[in-house]
Structure formats: structure tokens, C-alpha cells
C-alpha positions in Angstrom: -25.7 -9.5 3.9 -23.0 -11.4 5.7 -23.7 -14.7 4.0 -24.0 -13.7 0.4 -20.4 -11.7 1.3 -19.1 -14.8 2.4 -20.2 -16.9 -0.8 -18.3 -14.2 -2.5 -15.0 -15.2 -0.5 -14.3 -18.9 -2.6 -12.2 -18.0 -5.3 -9.1 -19.9 -4.9 -9.6 -22.2 -7.3 -7.9 -26.1 -7.4 -9.3 -27.8 -10.2 -9.6 -31.7 -9.7 -11.3 -33.7 -12.4 -14.2 -35.0 -10.8 -14.3 -38.2 -13.6 -11.3 -39.6 -15.5 -4.4 -38.6 -17.7 5.8 -43.0 -17.6 6.4 -40.0 -15.4 8.5 -37.1 -16.9 11.0 -34.6 -14.7 9.1 -31.6 -14.3 9.6 -29.3 -16.9 9.1 -25.0 -17.0 10.5 -22.4 -19.7 13.0 -20.6 -18.9 10.8 -17.4 -19.4 7.5 -18.1 -19.4 4.6 -15.6 -20.7 1.4 -14.9 -19.3 -1.2 -14.0 -22.2 -1.6 -10.9 -21.0 -4.4 -11.1 -19.3 -4.2 -8.6 -16.8 -2.4 -5.6 -15.6 0.6 -5.8 -12.8 -1.7 -7.5 -9.8 -0.5 -4.8 -6.9 -0.6 -1.8 -9.2 -2.0 1.5 -8.1 -3.4 4.0 -10.0 -4.0 7.8 -10.0 -8.0 7.5 -9.7 -7.1 4.8 -6.7 -4.8 7.8 -5.0 -7.6 10.2 -5.5 -10.0 7.7 -3.9 -7.6 7.4 -0.7 -7.6 11.0 -0.3 -12.0 11.6 -0.7 -11.8 9.4 2.2 -9.3 10.8 4.2 -7.5 7.3 5.3 -4.4 8.4 5.1 -5.3 11.5 7.8 -7.2 8.5 10.2 -4.6 7.6 13.1 -2.5 4.4 12.2 -4.7 2.6 14.7 -7.8 2.8 12.8 -6.5 3.2 9.4 -7.1 -0.5 8.6 -10.3 -0.8 9.7 -11.4 2.4 7.9 -10.2 1.1 4.7 -11.6 -2.1 5.1 -15.3 -0.5 5.5 -14.3 2.3 2.2 -13.4 -0.9 0.3 -16.5 -2.9 1.2 -19.0 -0.3 0.7 -17.2 0.1 -2.6 -17.8 -3.4 -3.8 -21.2 -3.2 -2.7 -22.3 -0.4 -4.4 -21.0 -2.1 -7.6 -22.0 -5.2 -6.8 -23.6 -7.5 -9.9 -24.8 -10.3 -8.7 -25.4 -12.1 -12.3 -21.6 -11.2 -13.4 -18.7 -13.9 -12.4 -16.5 -13.1 -10.0 -13.2 -13.2 -11.5 -9.2 -13.0 -10.0 -8.4 -9.7 -11.8 -5.5 -7.4 -10.7 -6.2 -4.4 -7.5 -6.6 -1.4 -10.2 -9.1 -3.6 -12.4 -11.3 -4.4 -8.9 -10.9 -1.3 -8.0 -12.4 0.3 -11.6 -15.0 -3.1 -11.4 -16.0 -2.2 -7.6 -16.1 -6.1 -7.6 -13.4 -9.0 -7.9 -13.0 -12.7 -5.9 -11.0 -12.7 -2.5 -7.5 -13.0 -4.2 -9.0 -9.2 -6.3 -9.5 -8.1 -2.8 -6.8 -9.4 -0.7 -4.4 -7.6 -3.8 -6.7 -4.1 -3.6 -6.3 -4.3 0.2 -2.6 -4.9 0.5 -1.5 -2.0 -2.5 -4.1 0.5 -0.7 -2.6 -0.1 2.7 1.0 0.1 1.7 0.1 3.4 0.1 -1.0 4.8 3.2 1.5 3.6 5.4 0.2 0.5 7.0 2.7 -2.6 7.0 0.2 -5.4 5.7 0.7 -8.4 4.2 -0.9 -11.6 2.5 -2.0 -14.4 4.4 -3.3 -18.1 2.8 -5.6 -20.2 3.9 -5.5 -23.7 2.4 -8.6 -25.4 4.7 -11.2 -26.1 2.2 -14.1 -24.1 1.7 -16.2 -25.8 -0.4 -16.5 -27.5 -3.7 -17.8 -26.4 -6.9 -18.3 -28.6 -10.4 -18.2 -27.0 -13.8 -18.3 -29.5 -16.2 -16.2 -32.7 -15.3 -14.0 -30.4 -13.0 -14.5 -30.4 -9.4 -13.1 -27.2 -8.1 -11.8 -27.0 -4.3 -11.8 -23.5 -2.7 -8.8 -21.8 -0.7 -9.0 -18.2 0.4 -6.2 -15.5 0.3 -6.9 -12.2 2.7 -4.5 -9.3 3.7 -3.6 -9.2 7.4 -1.6 -7.6 10.0 0.3 -8.4 13.4 2.3 -11.8 14.1 1.8 -15.0 12.8 0.4 -16.2 16.3 -1.7 -13.2 16.8 -3.1 -11.9 12.8 -5.8 -9.7 12.2 -7.3 -10.4 8.8 -9.2 -8.5 6.6 -11.0 -9.3 3.7 -14.4 -9.3 1.8 -16.1 -10.2 5.3 -14.6 -7.4 7.1 -12.2 -7.5 9.9 -11.2 -10.2 12.0 -9.0 -10.9 15.0 -9.9 -14.3 15.6 -9.7 -15.8 12.4 -12.2 -18.9 12.1 -9.8 -20.8 9.4 -6.0 -20.9 9.7 -3.7 -18.6 7.7 -0.4 -18.4 7.5 1.9 -15.6 6.4 3.3 -15.6 2.3 5.8 -13.3 0.3 4.0 -10.9 -1.9 5.8 -13.1 -4.6 4.1 -16.4 -3.5 1.0 -14.2 -3.4 1.8 -13.3 -7.5 2.3 -16.9 -8.2 -1.2 -17.8 -6.4 -2.7 -14.9 -8.5 -1.6 -15.9 -12.0 -2.6 -19.8 -10.4 -5.4 -18.5 -9.8 -6.3 -17.1 -13.2 -4.8 -20.0 -14.9 -7.3 -22.1 -13.3 -10.3 -19.7 -14.4 -8.6 -20.7 -18.1 -8.9 -24.3 -17.5 -12.4 -24.2 -16.6 -13.1 -22.1 -19.8 -11.4 -25.4 -21.7 -8.2 -23.0 -22.6 -5.7 -25.1 -22.1 -2.7 -24.1 -24.1 -3.0 -20.5 -21.8 -3.5 -21.7 -18.3 -0.6 -23.9 -19.2 1.1 -20.7 -19.4 0.0 -19.3 -16.6 0.6 -22.4 -14.3 4.1 -22.4 -15.5 4.6 -18.6 -14.9 3.0 -19.2 -11.3 5.8 -22.2 -10.6 8.5 -20.2 -11.7 7.6 -17.7 -9.0 6.9 -20.4 -6.5 7.8 -23.8 -7.1 6.5 -25.0 -4.0 2.8 -24.6 -4.4 1.1 -28.0 -4.6 -2.4 -27.0 -5.8 -0.3 -25.1 -9.3 1.3 -28.5 -9.9 -1.9 -30.4 -9.8 -4.1 -28.1 -12.0 -1.1 -28.1 -14.4 -1.1 -31.5 -14.0 -4.6 -31.1 -15.7 -4.0 -28.9 -18.0 -1.4 -31.3 -19.3 -3.8 -34.3 -19.0 -6.6 -32.8 -21.1 -3.7 -31.4 -23.9 -2.8 -35.1 -23.8 0.7 -35.2 -22.5 0.0 -38.1 -20.2 4.2 -38.2 -18.9 3.9 -35.0 -17.8 0.8 -34.4 -16.2 1.9 -37.6 -14.1 4.7 -36.3 -13.2 2.9 -32.9 -12.4 0.8 -34.7 -10.0 3.9 -36.5 -8.4 5.6 -33.3 -7.4 2.5 -32.0 -6.0 2.8 -34.9 -3.8 6.1 -34.6 -3.1 5.6 -31.6 -1.8 3.0 -32.0 -0.1 2.1 -35.5 0.8 -1.2 -35.2 2.4 -2.4 -33.9 -1.2 -5.6 -35.2 -1.6 -6.2 -33.8 -5.4 -2.8 -34.9 -6.4 -3.7 -38.6 -5.9 -6.9 -38.2 -6.7 -5.5 -37.1 -9.8 -2.8 -39.5 -10.0 -4.7 -42.5 -9.0 -7.2 -41.9 -12.3 -4.4 -41.1 -14.7 -2.9 -44.3 -14.1 -6.4 -46.0 -13.6 -6.9 -44.6 -17.2 -3.3 -45.8 -18.2 -4.0 -49.7 -17.2 -7.4 -49.7 -19.2 -5.5 -48.3 -22.2 -3.1 -51.2 -21.9 -5.5 -54.0 -20.7 -7.5 -53.0 -23.8 -4.9 -53.5 -26.3 -4.1 -56.6 -25.0 -7.4 -57.8 -25.9 -7.1 -60.7 -28.9 -9.7 -61.8 -30.4 -11.1 -65.5 -30.5 
């Protein structure tokens, strides 16, 4: 049971081409519009409120509410689990309706319902890699978004694995705005895997308007731009990721591949037949 649940947590997507895209200043649209893939990620529906009342979570002592909520939601997900279906990034309301979703979806669902019963929870992000997956020529590194309470020095984390007062990976608290940016960035990465490049780019741009300090979103934006043939803007996106986090290995790898491709094209153009 535990190992299967843990495998579903690998949802924070960082796309990196595993095969082989004049730096321009990164440019974001003034009014980006996501392609309407989801409702507001934190929406709480009347059905969700009815479910909360049926579980009597709000009536429980404050010290036990979050533990009871975590167990009820994990049971809800287990009841609706379909292993053959992908676990995508969906809003809190859609995750509740379907009884499924990845770690990002679960975090939004947990935070929304916890706040509905008066508990001051917040989002936390771990950027410690949780393994890689391959999708064609994309290598995907997974990070982890979760809900938490407490202080940065003593976090209690809630996710699909349950409740942990001693997380095994480093987490840092993030704002709701940054969490919304990660939500859109994650959906963009899923579209990138599907080769829906224009829609993916629109979501990356929208995410970066919310939080322009997410290195993995800049990297993924560069991947989309390279695949769309805009090598200059792709290079600029990779360099922006590196400026934000000099140790961003994915951005360095993508930049090296792009520059190598350019060098090869230049060498090819200089060949003189004898």
C-alpha cells in the first residue's frame, strides 16, 4: 500500500530533453490567458462542504482535525483509484470529484478543505529530485508539493502518504501565489509531454507572471520554445533559470544541448565541397 501511494506522488514535473534548441531578453505577455484546462485550483464546491460535514471534521478538536482530514481524503482517493488512468494536475474540486490526482492536486485539495474548517495550513515545496521518467525524448525529473502546518523549523507535512512530523526530504514554505504558479507550470509540463507546445508555452508564461522566480518553469519554457523553433528565446529562458539558480542542472544541460546544436549547424554551413 505505502509503496503504491508513494509512486503517485511523483508529479511535480521538470521536463528536460534527453536528446538534443543569440540570447534574447526573456519576454512574457502582458495578459496571459491559460487555455481553460481547469477551474480555479482552490475552488471549494457545495459537494465538498457537504462531504466535510458528513465527516464531522469541523466538530473535532482542532488538534485532531488535520489528521482526520488527511485520513478521510486518502480513503476517498483509495476508494476511487483507477491504476490504469494517469494522475494529472487538476484543481481541488476536480480532484475531489474524481477521487484522484497527483501530489499537486492533493495539496490544493487538502489546503482548501483544511482552511474551510478553520485550520491555517500552507503549501510547502521540496525540490529534492524524486526520480526520473522518460517520455519520448523528454527526461522528466519529479519534485514534490505538499500541505503543511507548523513552523519552517518544525513542519508537519500532509500528502498522499499521510501525515509526517519528520519529513524525509527538505521542504520550504511557499506562498499561495507561488503554489498557483506551480499548478499552472505543472499543467504546462503535461501539455509539453503531449507535444501541445503553444498551449504549454501559454501556461508557462502565465505561471511566470504569478512567480517569475521559478527556475524549473523557465527551463520548461525554454524546452517549449526550442521545440517551436525559437532558439533565441529558448536560450534566454535557460539562462534566466541559471541566473535564478546557478546549480540548476537541467537548465545547464538544455543550454549545452542548444549551443551544441547551433555549433553543429554553423559547422555544417561552412563546409565547402571539393
